Every structure is written in structure tokens, then in C-alpha cells.
C-alpha positions in Angstrom: 89.2 -58.5 -62.0 88.2 -57.6 -65.7 85.3 -55.5 -66.9 82.9 -56.4 -68.6 83.5 -56.7 -73.0 81.2 -55.7 -75.5 81.0 -59.0 -77.8 81.1 -61.2 -74.7 77.8 -63.6 -73.2 78.6 -61.1 -69.7 77.5 -58.2 -71.8 74.4 -59.6 -73.5 73.3 -60.9 -70.0 74.0 -57.5 -68.8 71.6 -55.9 -71.7 69.0 -58.2 -71.5 68.5 -57.5 -67.7 68.4 -54.2 -67.3 66.4 -53.9 -70.1 63.9 -56.5 -68.3 64.6 -54.3 -65.8 64.2 -50.8 -67.2 61.1 -52.2 -68.6 59.3 -53.4 -65.2 60.3 -49.7 -63.3 58.6 -47.9 -66.1 56.1 -49.9 -67.0 54.3 -49.8 -63.3 55.2 -46.4 -62.5 52.8 -45.6 -65.1 50.3 -48.6 -65.6 48.0 -46.5 -63.9 48.0 -43.6 -66.6 45.7 -45.4 -69.5 43.4 -46.0 -66.7 42.2 -42.6 -65.1 38.6 -42.5 -66.8 38.2 -46.0 -65.3 38.9 -45.4 -62.1 36.6 -41.7 -62.3 33.7 -44.3 -63.5 34.5 -47.1 -61.6 35.0 -45.4 -58.0 33.2 -42.0 -58.7 35.9 -40.1 -58.7 36.9 -36.4 -60.0 39.5 -36.9 -62.4 42.2 -34.9 -60.5 41.5 -37.5 -57.8 42.0 -40.3 -60.1 45.3 -38.7 -61.1 46.7 -39.1 -57.9 47.1 -42.8 -58.8 49.9 -41.6 -60.8 51.0 -38.5 -58.6 51.2 -40.4 -55.6 53.5 -43.1 -57.2 56.1 -40.3 -59.1 56.6 -38.4 -55.7 56.9 -41.5 -53.5 59.7 -42.6 -56.1 61.0 -38.9 -55.9 61.8 -38.4 -52.5 62.8 -42.5 -52.1 65.2 -41.7 -55.1 67.5 -39.2 -52.8 68.7 -41.7 -50.4 68.2 -45.2 -52.8 71.3 -44.6 -54.6 73.6 -44.1 -51.1 71.6 -46.9 -49.8 73.4 -49.3 -52.5 76.7 -47.8 -51.2 75.9 -50.1 -47.9 73.9 -52.8 -48.7 75.6 -53.3 -52.4 73.9 -52.7 -56.3 72.5 -56.0 -57.7 71.0 -56.9 -54.3 69.2 -53.4 -54.1 67.7 -53.6 -57.6 66.7 -57.5 -57.4 64.6 -56.0 -54.3 62.9 -52.7 -55.7 61.9 -55.0 -58.8 60.2 -58.0 -57.1 58.5 -55.8 -54.3 57.4 -53.0 -56.8 56.0 -56.5 -59.2 54.4 -57.9 -56.0 52.8 -55.3 -55.0 51.2 -54.5 -58.8 49.8 -57.7 -58.7 48.2 -57.3 -55.3 46.6 -53.5 -56.9 44.5 -55.4 -58.9 42.3 -56.6 -55.8 42.2 -53.8 -54.0 38.9 -53.7 -52.1 38.2 -49.4 -52.5 40.2 -46.5 -54.1 42.3 -45.8 -50.8 43.8 -49.5 -50.5 44.6 -48.7 -54.2 46.7 -45.2 -53.4 48.4 -47.2 -50.6 49.7 -49.6 -52.8 50.9 -47.3 -55.6 52.8 -45.1 -52.5 54.4 -48.5 -51.7 55.2 -49.0 -55.3 57.0 -45.7 -55.5 59.2 -45.9 -52.5 60.0 -49.8 -53.8 60.7 -48.4 -57.9 63.3 -45.7 -57.1 65.9 -48.9 -56.6 66.6 -49.4 -60.1 66.7 -45.9 -61.4 68.1 -44.7 -58.9 71.7 -47.9 -59.1 71.6 -49.1 -62.4 73.6 -46.6 -64.1 76.3 -46.7 -61.0 76.1 -50.8 -62.0 76.4 -50.1 -65.6 80.0 -47.6 -65.0 81.4 -50.0 -61.9 80.8 -53.3 -64.3 81.2 -52.1 -67.9 84.7 -51.6 -69.4 84.4 -47.4 -70.4 84.4 -48.4 -74.3 81.3 -50.2 -74.4 79.5 -48.0 -71.7 77.2 -46.1 -74.3 75.7 -49.0 -75.9 75.0 -50.6 -72.4 73.5 -47.4 -71.2 71.6 -47.0 -74.4 70.4 -50.5 -74.3 68.9 -49.6 -70.5 67.7 -45.9 -71.4 66.1 -47.8 -74.1 64.1 -50.4 -72.2 62.7 -48.0 -69.9 61.1 -46.0 -73.1 60.0 -49.5 -73.8 58.4 -50.3 -70.8 56.7 -47.2 -70.1 55.6 -47.0 -73.9 53.9 -50.9 -74.2 53.0 -50.9 -70.3 50.4 -48.1 -71.4 49.5 -49.8 -74.7 49.1 -53.4 -72.9 46.9 -52.0 -69.9 44.9 -50.0 -73.1 43.9 -53.5 -74.3 43.7 -55.8 -71.7 40.8 -53.1 -70.0 39.0 -53.0 -73.0 38.8 -56.7 -73.3 38.4 -57.5 -69.6 39.0 -54.7 -66.8 41.6 -52.8 -65.5 42.0 -55.3 -62.5 42.7 -58.0 -65.3 45.1 -55.4 -66.9 46.7 -54.2 -63.6 47.5 -58.0 -62.2 48.8 -59.1 -66.0 51.1 -56.1 -66.2 52.5 -57.5 -62.2 52.8 -61.2 -63.4 55.1 -60.0 -66.7 57.2 -58.0 -63.8 57.4 -60.8 -61.9 58.8 -62.8 -64.9 61.2 -60.0 -65.5 62.0 -60.0 -62.2 63.5 -63.5 -62.3 65.1 -63.0 -65.7 66.7 -59.7 -64.6 68.3 -61.9 -61.0 69.1 -64.9 -63.2 71.2 -62.9 -65.8 72.6 -60.0 -63.9 76.3 -60.8 -63.1 77.3 -60.0 -59.4 79.1 -56.6 -58.9 83.4 -56.9 -59.6 84.2 -53.7 -58.7 81.8 -52.7 -55.7 83.4 -51.8 -53.2 80.8 -50.9 -50.0 80.9 -47.7 -47.7 79.4 -46.1 -45.2 76.4 -44.5 -45.1 77.1 -40.7 -44.4 73.9 -39.0 -44.4 75.0 -35.7 -42.9 77.0 -35.7 -46.1 74.4 -36.6 -48.4 72.3 -33.1 -46.7 75.5 -31.5 -46.9 75.8 -31.9 -50.4 71.8 -31.2 -51.3 72.6 -28.4 -49.8 74.9 -26.7 -51.7 73.3 -28.0 -55.2 70.2 -26.0 -54.0 72.4 -22.5 -53.7 73.5 -22.7 -57.2 71.2 -20.5 -59.7 71.8 -22.1 -62.2 70.9 -25.5 -60.7 67.9 -24.5 -59.2 66.7 -22.7 -62.5 67.5 -26.3 -64.5 65.8 -27.9 -61.8 62.6 -25.6 -61.9 62.7 -26.3 -65.6 62.6 -29.8 -65.0 59.2 -29.7 -62.8 57.6 -27.5 -65.5 58.8 -30.0 -68.5 57.5 -33.2 -66.6 54.2 -31.3 -65.3 53.7 -29.9 -68.8 54.0 -33.6 -70.3 52.1 -35.9 -67.7 49.3 -33.4 -67.7 48.4 -33.5 -71.2 49.0 -37.4 -70.9 46.4 -37.7 -68.5 44.1 -35.9 -69.7 44.0 -36.9 -73.3 42.1 -39.7 -72.7 38.8 -38.1 -71.1 38.7 -35.9 -73.6 39.1 -38.8 -76.9 36.8 -41.2 -74.7 34.3 -38.7 -74.9 31.8 -37.5 -77.7 32.8 -36.6 -80.3 35.6 -38.7 -81.1 34.4 -42.0 -78.5 37.5 -43.7 -79.2 37.9 -47.1 -77.0 40.5 -48.0 -74.3 42.4 -49.6 -76.9 43.3 -46.6 -79.3 43.6 -44.4 -77.0 46.3 -46.8 -75.2 47.8 -46.6 -78.5 48.4 -42.9 -78.1 51.4 -43.8 -76.2 53.3 -45.0 -79.2 54.0 -42.0 -80.0 56.7 -41.7 -77.6 58.8 -43.1 -80.2 58.8 -39.7 -81.7 61.3 -39.0 -78.5 63.9 -41.5 -79.4 64.6 -39.1 -82.2 64.5 -35.8 -81.2 66.5 -36.2 -77.8 69.7 -37.2 -79.7 68.3 -35.4 -83.1 68.7 -32.1 -80.3 71.7 -32.6 -78.5 73.7 -33.2 -81.6 72.2 -29.4 -82.9 73.1 -28.0 -79.9 76.7 -29.2 -80.1 76.4 -27.2 -83.1 74.1 -24.3 -82.2 74.4 -24.1 -78.7 72.8 -25.8 -76.0 70.7 -22.6 -74.5 69.2 -22.1 -78.1 68.1 -25.5 -78.9 66.4 -25.6 -75.4 64.9 -22.5 -76.4 63.6 -23.8 -79.4 62.2 -26.8 -78.2 60.3 -25.1 -76.0 58.7 -23.3 -78.5 58.0 -26.7 -80.1 56.2 -28.0 -77.0 54.1 -25.0 -76.5 53.3 -25.2 -80.8 52.3 -28.6 -80.3 49.9 -28.2 -76.7 48.1 -25.4 -78.6 47.6 -27.7 -82.1 45.5 -29.8 -79.9 43.3 -27.5 -79.4 41.8 -28.3 -82.7 38.6 -30.5 -83.2 40.4 -32.4 -86.0 41.1 -35.7 -84.4 44.2 -35.6 -86.9 45.8 -32.2 -86.0 45.2 -32.9 -82.4 47.2 -36.9 -82.5 50.1 -33.8 -84.3 50.0 -31.8 -81.9 50.3 -34.5 -79.1 53.2 -35.8 -81.2 55.1 -32.5 -81.6 54.1 -31.8 -78.1 56.6 -35.1 -77.3 58.9 -34.3 -79.9 59.6 -30.8 -78.3 59.8 -32.8 -74.5 62.2 -35.6 -75.0 64.2 -32.5 -76.6 64.6 -30.4 -73.7 64.3 -32.9 -70.9 67.7 -34.6 -72.5 69.3 -31.0 -73.4 68.1 -29.4 -69.2 68.7 -32.8 -67.7 72.8 -33.0 -69.4 72.7 -29.6 -68.8 73.3 -30.2 -65.0 76.2 -32.5 -64.9 77.8 -29.3 -66.9 76.7 -27.2 -64.3 77.4 -29.0 -60.7 81.1 -28.5 -59.8 81.4 -31.7 -57.4 79.1 -34.7 -56.4 77.0 -34.9 -60.3 75.2 -37.6 -59.2 73.7 -35.8 -56.1 72.9 -33.2 -58.5 71.1 -35.4 -60.6 69.2 -36.9 -58.5 68.1 -33.1 -57.3 67.0 -32.8 -60.9 65.3 -35.8 -60.9 63.6 -35.1 -57.6 61.6 -32.0 -58.9 61.5 -33.7 -62.3 59.2 -36.2 -60.8 57.0 -33.8 -57.9 56.7 -31.7 -61.0 54.8 -35.0 -62.5 52.9 -35.4 -59.2 51.9 -31.9 -58.8 51.2 -30.7 -62.3 49.4 -34.1 -62.9 47.2 -33.8 -60.5 46.8 -29.7 -60.6 45.7 -30.5 -64.3 42.3 -32.3 -63.1 41.0 -29.5 -62.0 41.6 -27.5 -65.0 40.2 -30.1 -67.0 36.8 -30.4 -64.8 36.2 -26.9 -64.3 37.6 -25.4 -68.1 38.2 -28.6 -70.4 40.6 -29.3 -72.5 41.5 -25.5 -73.4 41.9 -25.4 -69.0 44.3 -28.5 -69.7 46.3 -26.4 -72.3 46.4 -23.1 -70.7 47.9 -24.7 -67.5 50.3 -26.2 -69.4 51.5 -23.3 -72.0 52.1 -21.4 -68.1 54.3 -23.6 -66.7 56.3 -23.5 -70.4 56.2 -20.1 -70.0 57.7 -20.1 -66.8 60.3 -22.9 -67.8 61.2 -20.1 -71.1 61.7 -17.7 -68.1 63.8 -20.3 -66.1 65.6 -20.7 -69.4 66.0 -16.9 -70.2 67.3 -16.7 -66.4 69.8 -19.3 -66.5 71.2 -17.4 -69.5 72.9 -14.8 -67.5 73.4 -17.7 -64.5 75.2 -20.0 -66.1 77.6 -19.9 -69.6 76.5 -22.1 -72.2 78.5 -25.9 -71.8 78.3 -26.3 -75.9 79.5 -22.4 -76.2 83.3 -22.1 -76.9 85.6 -21.1 -74.3 82.8 -22.4 -71.8 84.2 -23.8 -68.2 83.9 -28.2 -68.8 83.3 -28.9 -64.9 
């Protein structure tokens, strides 16, 4: 059985299918983020409680991802991804009809559990089915689908909410996701190289326990926690400030703030190249300081400087995340996939905890309180990166061991 090669019809179908899959996953996951001010107004809830509509999804996803990858070893890659996309898409449509906020949170938890199937399995599918020489471009296209889905989903939500309401917006994302899921089902080639294995929960838990005893990995997991906690917090509550006086921006304009994600596409690759030249550790420190300076700049009352601060913060985040997440693969001596799953677990838990805690700071201290919390997270990330300096060799330093 041959592998899928670049330039073939199967290669194009695979890339389009996984682009649709990534789009669906991240459009649904972050669909409620631009709607937090709407939820506060509609359900008469605080910003912190409104943020639970995103936090419960990401923490359910984080927990589910720890086990879904191993489950795919038994049930197969494509069937699990199809189930993940179709189930979460149907739930996205049903979310538009919830009678109250409690039901909305229940549906969002179920979405988080279902959504884990694609990000936990897609890369394993690509590694098994795509020839090594064509794998890089296939991975890049899949990841671009993730970022495009997360960005455009928020923009679509903002525009539809402005013209109609948040229920129409969420329902529309669900319908688009169902269509994308059908396309995924028919376009993605069936696995040809998948070998089913037994599900060994004991081995899985032992592997996780071993990784959690590695001080270097713990520092990287803590950095991931702080990074995503900071990032989601800023984007969760910037809408509250920009939609209120003196800015009074529309939901559509606030939704377009997420187009700043584009700078992350550049920063992650650019900082990766800088790390190859100057060392990963030094570039990580610089990226964290860029995040902090961008966050501080958003304290300006001038809208143009505030937007510039968000762009700088976003630039630093994507660079930091790409460096820290790739460092996990170097640091882990064995079971690298499980080590990466644990990084994503802490990453999304940081999103849940930080994203909701930020609402308390917003309500008590305004935007200055939100930025103070973010700067504390980034200070902790910087301290962990300094501690990492004494615990683990920089993988980009000449002579450093490559696991």
C-alpha cells in the first residue's frame, strides 16, 4: 500500500478535508468568545460567568484529548474524526435554541468532549498516510485551517450577531460546520496504514505520571498554562471595553479584531528561525517580553494604540507558544505524543482558568485589572523559563542532546 504523495488527487483531497476539519473544530470551539457581552446582557450575568461558555468547552476538550488519541488506536483515525466533527456540529446548531444559560453551558461541555477527536488524531493520521517528503506541507495546511477557522468563525459570529442575533450566529456556524463535516467524510481517504491496537489505560496513565515527574516538562507545561491563560483573557474582555463608551464599537467591528491572528502566522515561523540561530531560550524570553509590552500598550486610551498593543501581544503569543510547544518534543525522552498531549492539557486548562478569572478582575478593576492579571501570568511564565534554564539544555544550543 503506497503512501499519499504531493501532487496526487488523494493528497489534494486529504488537505482540503483536514482544512475543513480544522476550520470546523476551531470555529465551533471559539464561537462564543465574541458573544460574551451579548450573554452578559441577554442572561443578566457577570463577565466572569459569561466567560464560562468558552472555559467549560476548553477544559472538557483538555480532559478528553488525554484519552481520545489512545481511543483512536482501537477504533481507527477517520471514524473518530468524523464522529467528532458531526457530533460537535449538530450540538452547535442545537446551542442556538437553548432556553437558558445553564443549558448553553451543558451543550458547550458536550461540544468540548466531542471536539477533541480531530486535534488529538489528525496529526497521527497525516503521519501514517502521507509520505515523509510531503508531510511538512500537509501539516502546514492543516494548521492553517485551524487558525482560519478560529479567526473567521469569530468574524462571522460578530457580523451575524450585529445583523440578527447571537442565536442566528451560533446556528449559522453549526450549519456551516455540518456542511464541512459532510465534505470531510467524503473527501478524506480511508486509512491504509492504520494498525489497530488494544487500549491500555494502565500504560497510558504510567506514561503521563512519568512525564509529570520531569521538572523540565513541568516548567514547559506551566509556561503553556500561563501563555494561553493570558491570551484568552485579553481577547475575552477586550470586547467589553471596545463596545462601551468612549469607543462604542459595533459587534461586527469587535469581531474583526480577531483578524490580528494573522500576525501569529508570521511570528511563529520567524521566531522559530531566530531560535535556530540564537537559541530557543533567549528567543522565548524575548517573545514573552513582547507579549508583556503589547499588553501594557493596550492600557492606552487611544484606540489606534490599543489595537497596536493587541497586535504586538498576539505576535508575541504565537511565537512563545510555538517555541514552548516544540520544546516539549525535545525534552521528552519517550512517549513524545503523550508529552505533547499533556502540554495541550495544561494549555487549555490555562485558557479555562485564566479566561474566567479575568472576568473577576474586569468587574472589580476594569481593563487595568485585566492587564495586571495578564502581566502576573507572563511574569510567572518568565520565571518558569528562567528555571528551565537550569533544568534542561536548550535544544538549539550546539552540543545539546537531541532526544
